[in-house]
TORKOL-4160 file (C-alpha; in steps of 0.2 Angstrom, whole numbers, padded with zeros to 4 digits, m for minus):
174
<pt num="1" X="0029" Y="0104" Z="0041"/>
<pt num="2" X="0022" Y="0088" Z="0049"/>
<pt num="3" X="0024" Y="0079" Z="0032"/>
<pt num="4" X="0042" Y="0085" Z="0031"/>
<pt num="5" X="0046" Y="0078" Z="0048"/>
<pt num="6" X="0038" Y="0062" Z="0044"/>
<pt num="7" X="0048" Y="0060" Z="0028"/>
<pt num="8" X="0064" Y="0064" Z="0037"/>
<pt num="9" X="0060" Y="0051" Z="0051"/>
<pt num="10" X="0056" Y="0038" Z="0037"/>
<pt num="11" X="0072" Y="0042" Z="0028"/>
<pt num="12" X="0083" Y="0040" Z="0044"/>
<pt num="13" X="0076" Y="0022" Z="0045"/>
<pt num="14" X="0083" Y="0019" Z="0027"/>
<pt num="15" X="0100" Y="0017" Z="0035"/>
<pt num="16" X="0094" Y="0000" Z="0042"/>
<pt num="17" X="0088" Y="m0007" Z="0025"/>
<pt num="18" X="0070" Y="m0013" Z="0026"/>
<pt num="19" X="0065" Y="m0030" Z="0019"/>
<pt num="20" X="0048" Y="m0024" Z="0015"/>
<pt num="21" X="0039" Y="m0007" Z="0012"/>
<pt num="22" X="0020" Y="m0006" Z="0012"/>
<pt num="23" X="0014" Y="0009" Z="0002"/>
<pt num="24" X="m0004" Y="0012" Z="0006"/>
<pt num="25" X="m0012" Y="0023" Z="m0008"/>
<pt num="26" X="m0029" Y="0032" Z="m0008"/>
<pt num="27" X="m0039" Y="0046" Z="m0003"/>
<pt num="28" X="m0045" Y="0046" Z="0016"/>
<pt num="29" X="m0060" Y="0056" Z="0011"/>
<pt num="30" X="m0066" Y="0045" Z="m0003"/>
<pt num="31" X="m0074" Y="0030" Z="0006"/>
<pt num="32" X="m0066" Y="0013" Z="0001"/>
<pt num="33" X="m0053" Y="0023" Z="m0009"/>
<pt num="34" X="m0045" Y="0024" Z="0008"/>
<pt num="35" X="m0041" Y="0005" Z="0008"/>
<pt num="36" X="m0022" Y="0007" Z="0006"/>
<pt num="37" X="m0021" Y="0021" Z="0019"/>
<pt num="38" X="m0032" Y="0011" Z="0031"/>
<pt num="39" X="m0021" Y="m0004" Z="0029"/>
<pt num="40" X="m0006" Y="0007" Z="0034"/>
<pt num="41" X="m0015" Y="0013" Z="0049"/>
<pt num="42" X="m0019" Y="m0004" Z="0055"/>
<pt num="43" X="m0001" Y="m0010" Z="0052"/>
<pt num="44" X="0005" Y="0004" Z="0063"/>
<pt num="45" X="m0007" Y="0000" Z="0077"/>
<pt num="46" X="0000" Y="m0018" Z="0077"/>
<pt num="47" X="0018" Y="m0013" Z="0080"/>
<pt num="48" X="0026" Y="m0021" Z="0095"/>
<pt num="49" X="0025" Y="m0012" Z="0111"/>
<pt num="50" X="0040" Y="0001" Z="0112"/>
<pt num="51" X="0046" Y="m0004" Z="0095"/>
<pt num="52" X="0042" Y="0001" Z="0077"/>
<pt num="53" X="0036" Y="m0011" Z="0063"/>
<pt num="54" X="0053" Y="m0007" Z="0056"/>
<pt num="55" X="0061" Y="m0018" Z="0069"/>
<pt num="56" X="0051" Y="m0032" Z="0060"/>
<pt num="57" X="0058" Y="m0027" Z="0043"/>
<pt num="58" X="0042" Y="m0018" Z="0038"/>
<pt num="59" X="0042" Y="0001" Z="0034"/>
<pt num="60" X="0024" Y="0008" Z="0031"/>
<pt num="61" X="0021" Y="0023" Z="0021"/>
<pt num="62" X="0004" Y="0032" Z="0019"/>
<pt num="63" X="0006" Y="0039" Z="0001"/>
<pt num="64" X="m0011" Y="0046" Z="0000"/>
<pt num="65" X="m0014" Y="0050" Z="m0019"/>
<pt num="66" X="0004" Y="0054" Z="m0023"/>
<pt num="67" X="0014" Y="0038" Z="m0022"/>
<pt num="68" X="0027" Y="0046" Z="m0033"/>
<pt num="69" X="0032" Y="0057" Z="m0019"/>
<pt num="70" X="0040" Y="0042" Z="m0010"/>
<pt num="71" X="0052" Y="0036" Z="m0024"/>
<pt num="72" X="0067" Y="0043" Z="m0016"/>
<pt num="73" X="0063" Y="0033" Z="0000"/>
<pt num="74" X="0061" Y="0018" Z="m0010"/>
<pt num="75" X="0077" Y="0021" Z="m0019"/>
<pt num="76" X="0086" Y="0023" Z="m0003"/>
<pt num="77" X="0079" Y="0008" Z="0006"/>
<pt num="78" X="0080" Y="m0004" Z="m0009"/>
<pt num="79" X="0067" Y="m0016" Z="m0001"/>
<pt num="80" X="0067" Y="m0034" Z="m0005"/>
<pt num="81" X="0048" Y="m0032" Z="m0007"/>
<pt num="82" X="0037" Y="m0017" Z="m0011"/>
<pt num="83" X="0019" Y="m0020" Z="m0008"/>
<pt num="84" X="0007" Y="m0007" Z="m0015"/>
<pt num="85" X="m0011" Y="m0007" Z="m0009"/>
<pt num="86" X="m0024" Y="0003" Z="m0018"/>
<pt num="87" X="m0043" Y="0002" Z="m0021"/>
<pt num="88" X="m0046" Y="m0005" Z="m0039"/>
<pt num="89" X="m0062" Y="m0008" Z="m0048"/>
<pt num="90" X="m0060" Y="m0026" Z="m0053"/>
<pt num="91" X="m0078" Y="m0031" Z="m0055"/>
<pt num="92" X="m0078" Y="m0042" Z="m0040"/>
<pt num="93" X="m0088" Y="m0042" Z="m0024"/>
<pt num="94" X="m0083" Y="m0028" Z="m0012"/>
<pt num="95" X="m0068" Y="m0031" Z="m0001"/>
<pt num="96" X="m0060" Y="m0044" Z="m0013"/>
<pt num="97" X="m0042" Y="m0043" Z="m0013"/>
<pt num="98" X="m0031" Y="m0048" Z="m0028"/>
<pt num="99" X="m0013" Y="m0046" Z="m0033"/>
<pt num="100" X="m0013" Y="m0037" Z="m0050"/>
<pt num="101" X="0000" Y="m0042" Z="m0063"/>
<pt num="102" X="0008" Y="m0027" Z="m0073"/>
<pt num="103" X="m0002" Y="m0032" Z="m0089"/>
<pt num="104" X="m0018" Y="m0029" Z="m0080"/>
<pt num="105" X="m0014" Y="m0012" Z="m0073"/>
<pt num="106" X="m0019" Y="m0002" Z="m0088"/>
<pt num="107" X="m0036" Y="m0010" Z="m0090"/>
<pt num="108" X="m0042" Y="m0008" Z="m0072"/>
<pt num="109" X="m0049" Y="0008" Z="m0063"/>
<pt num="110" X="m0039" Y="0013" Z="m0049"/>
<pt num="111" X="m0042" Y="0028" Z="m0037"/>
<pt num="112" X="m0036" Y="0045" Z="m0043"/>
<pt num="113" X="m0017" Y="0047" Z="m0043"/>
<pt num="114" X="m0006" Y="0061" Z="m0050"/>
<pt num="115" X="0004" Y="0048" Z="m0059"/>
<pt num="116" X="m0002" Y="0031" Z="m0067"/>
<pt num="117" X="0003" Y="0016" Z="m0056"/>
<pt num="118" X="0011" Y="0008" Z="m0071"/>
<pt num="119" X="0023" Y="0022" Z="m0073"/>
<pt num="120" X="0026" Y="0023" Z="m0055"/>
<pt num="121" X="0030" Y="0004" Z="m0055"/>
<pt num="122" X="0041" Y="0005" Z="m0070"/>
<pt num="123" X="0051" Y="0019" Z="m0061"/>
<pt num="124" X="0054" Y="0010" Z="m0044"/>
<pt num="125" X="0056" Y="m0008" Z="m0050"/>
<pt num="126" X="0075" Y="m0006" Z="m0052"/>
<pt num="127" X="0076" Y="m0002" Z="m0034"/>
<pt num="128" X="0066" Y="m0017" Z="m0027"/>
<pt num="129" X="0068" Y="m0035" Z="m0027"/>
<pt num="130" X="0049" Y="m0039" Z="m0030"/>
<pt num="131" X="0034" Y="m0028" Z="m0032"/>
<pt num="132" X="0016" Y="m0033" Z="m0027"/>
<pt num="133" X="0002" Y="m0023" Z="m0032"/>
<pt num="134" X="m0013" Y="m0027" Z="m0022"/>
<pt num="135" X="m0030" Y="m0021" Z="m0027"/>
<pt num="136" X="m0045" Y="m0020" Z="m0016"/>
<pt num="137" X="m0062" Y="m0020" Z="m0023"/>
<pt num="138" X="m0071" Y="m0005" Z="m0016"/>
<pt num="139" X="m0090" Y="m0005" Z="m0012"/>
<pt num="140" X="m0091" Y="0014" Z="m0014"/>
<pt num="141" X="m0079" Y="0028" Z="m0016"/>
<pt num="142" X="m0090" Y="0043" Z="m0013"/>
<pt num="143" X="m0082" Y="0058" Z="m0005"/>
<pt num="144" X="m0086" Y="0060" Z="0013"/>
<pt num="145" X="m0091" Y="0042" Z="0016"/>
<pt num="146" X="m0082" Y="0030" Z="0028"/>
<pt num="147" X="m0073" Y="0014" Z="0023"/>
<pt num="148" X="m0086" Y="0000" Z="0021"/>
<pt num="149" X="m0086" Y="m0015" Z="0033"/>
<pt num="150" X="m0081" Y="m0027" Z="0019"/>
<pt num="151" X="m0066" Y="m0017" Z="0014"/>
<pt num="152" X="m0061" Y="m0014" Z="0033"/>
<pt num="153" X="m0063" Y="m0033" Z="0036"/>
<pt num="154" X="m0052" Y="m0037" Z="0021"/>
<pt num="155" X="m0039" Y="m0025" Z="0026"/>
<pt num="156" X="m0038" Y="m0033" Z="0044"/>
<pt num="157" X="m0035" Y="m0050" Z="0035"/>
<pt num="158" X="m0022" Y="m0042" Z="0024"/>
<pt num="159" X="m0013" Y="m0035" Z="0039"/>
<pt num="160" X="m0011" Y="m0053" Z="0046"/>
<pt num="161" X="m0005" Y="m0059" Z="0029"/>
<pt num="162" X="0008" Y="m0046" Z="0028"/>
<pt num="163" X="0014" Y="m0048" Z="0046"/>
<pt num="164" X="0015" Y="m0067" Z="0044"/>
<pt num="165" X="0025" Y="m0065" Z="0027"/>
<pt num="166" X="0010" Y="m0072" Z="0017"/>
<pt num="167" X="0007" Y="m0057" Z="0005"/>
<pt num="168" X="0014" Y="m0067" Z="m0010"/>
<pt num="169" X="0000" Y="m0079" Z="m0007"/>
<pt num="170" X="m0014" Y="m0067" Z="m0012"/>
<pt num="171" X="m0023" Y="m0074" Z="m0027"/>
<pt num="172" X="m0019" Y="m0066" Z="m0044"/>
<pt num="173" X="m0032" Y="m0057" Z="m0053"/>
<pt num="174" X="m0038" Y="m0068" Z="m0068"/>
């Protein structure tokens, strides 16, 4: 019931046309797999007093492990920028943040999802101006563990980049 109320509230914001949607992806019970959901929590904590982030042109969505559940919200809001944030094993030091090109999606190991991210992106790209897939290198994704200090620190830096409109400056995974 709470989830349904959240979706209804989010959809009602769609009438205002959001410039940016930040979709946090991950499993809160899986250590650093929660990077995307942690980012959404941090963004929500930074909202201006008495306002929502939406008043700054940002809508946040905690998609958990099912980002495909939010395609209708994305379709309705038609954002200029959709930022997907997820843990991804890129073979880099823990906490490293990279933008991942569509060509690299299939060769990386992402957290568990009901639908492959490449398929999700293919579906929503017609509703978005630009899509950024941001991968965060996990330290560990064991069930029952907390998010690592390295990933938490990176998510704090990513919050600042998003709020300052610098998400497009995140280095590309080579």
